[in-house]
N, C-alpha and C positions, 0 to 999 in steps of 0.2 A: 659759387667753384669760379663765373667765369672775373669774379674781383681778384679772388689767390690767384689764376694765372696771369691774371695782368699787373698784379706786383710782384708775382716773380718774373715774368720776363722786365718790369722797369728796375727790377734789382738787380736784375745778370747785367742789364745794359749799363745803368750806371756804373758798376762795381769794373764793367769791364775799360769805362771812361775814367773811373779812376783809377786803374792801374796804371793805365796812358799816362796820365797826367803826373803822377806818382814819380815813373821814371822818367821821363825827360825834364821837371825841374831844372833851372838852372841858376832861376835868382829865388830868393825869399818869398815863401807861401805864405798868402794873406788868409787865415784862415777862416775867418768867419762868412770872407768873401765867398770862399771856397762851401760854405755849408749850406748857404742860400743859393747856391748854384745849383748843389745837389737836389737843393729839393724845387727846382724849375720846373712844378707841377701845379697847374691850376686848380684844382678841383679834386679832393680825394677822399670818396667814398671810403668810410674803413670798416661799415658794418650793415648787413643786408639784413632785414627778417622779412620772410612771408606772416602776413595776418589774415586772420578768418574773423570777421565781426559781424556785429548787427548795427545798423545803424537805423534810429527811427526818425521818422518823417513825418513833420508837423504840419497842423496847416498854417495859412499867413500870421493869425494871431499867437501861434506858439503855443496854445492851449488845447488843441485835439488832436490826438495819433492818428496822422493817415494811414501809414504803414508802416512795416519792417522790411529794411533791406539786408539780406543777409548775401556778403561778398568777400570775395579774396583781393588781397591789396599784398604789394611789396613796395615797404615803406626803408631808404637807406640813409643813413647818417652819417657825416665826415664834416671836414673841415677847408678852407680854402687856405691851400698850401702859402702863399705869401704874406699871411696873416702870423705865422711861427716866427718866432725872435730866439737868437741865441746871442749869450752873457759869455763871453769867453772872457776868462781867467787865468792869463797870463805866468800869473806866478805859482799859482795853484794847483797849473797844467789841468784848471777842468772846463767843462763846456755846458753852461746851466740851457738847457731846453723852456722856452715861455709856451705854452701852446695856449691856443686860441677856445675858444669855447666851442665846443663840439652843437654843430646844427644838425635837423632834418633838413637835407639837401633834396629828395623825391622822393612824391609819393606815388606809387601807379597804382587806381583800383581797375580790375580786368571787367570790362564791361558783358562781357560772353556768361562770367561767372556770378550774376548778381541775381537772388531770385527774393520773393514778394512775400510777405507776409502781413496780410490774408493776400491770395493772390487778384492780381488786381490789371485789369488792361489799359487802364488809364493811368501811364507815368511818367513821370516827366523828369527825363532819364539828365539833362545838365543838373537838376536840381539835385537829382539820388546820386550823381558823384560826387557832388560837390560837400554836400552831409558825410557821407564815405570818407573823402579823402578827410574833411575837419577830422570822423569820429575816430581816424587811423592814426592822425599826427596827436591828437589829444591821447590816446593811449599809450603810445610809444614814448613820448614826454613821462608819461607819468607812470609807466613800468621801469623806469630807470635801467632796465636789461641793454636798452639798442644800444643807447649814450655811452654807459661802463663800458659795452663788449668795442664799439668804438674805438674809443681813447685806449684802453689793451692794444689795439689793432696798430691803433694811429702810431703808439710809442714805440711795437717792434717793427713797423716800416721802416721810423725817423730811426732806430740803431740799425736797422739792416743799410739803411743809406748812408748814415755819418760813421759809423764806427770802424771800417776800414780808414777812413780821412783823418780822423782823428786819432785814435789810438797809434797810428804808425809817425805821429808829430809826439807820442805821449801824454796825450790830455784822456780826461776819461770823461764819462758823459754823465749830465746828474738832471735830476725831474725837478 
């Protein structure tokens, strides 16, 4: 929900900026550079999931299961905004958006919600947290749902940020 609010606020601010730019332009506008300016955000997380998982912790040889850790984690996926590219076709009046690969940006395991099976008093918490992070990253990439949702949300954000600019000049957006 905070991500949605942040995106809405960002879109609103950029809309106000674009309206000001559009009303005060006197020279020819370079559409391509304006599109890059519109997306001048460093990192954009476009999908976030809560994950409840079970990670197995093995001994140093990797053969004997020591215990299982039940955990809660949040995983976010998105892109570096500067990696987006635009191909502007002035004759066809189209702007093609070239998206970078969506990646896992952040994995946060909540240490207060970790339970162990069997219950152990001698736990190596740094190892458990690392194993849980690796487990949730693997699960997120294998499921594909996080990445596909992130891509859909990313397209919606880019459309919201660029359509007011390009439609005003008679261009259409292509993926």
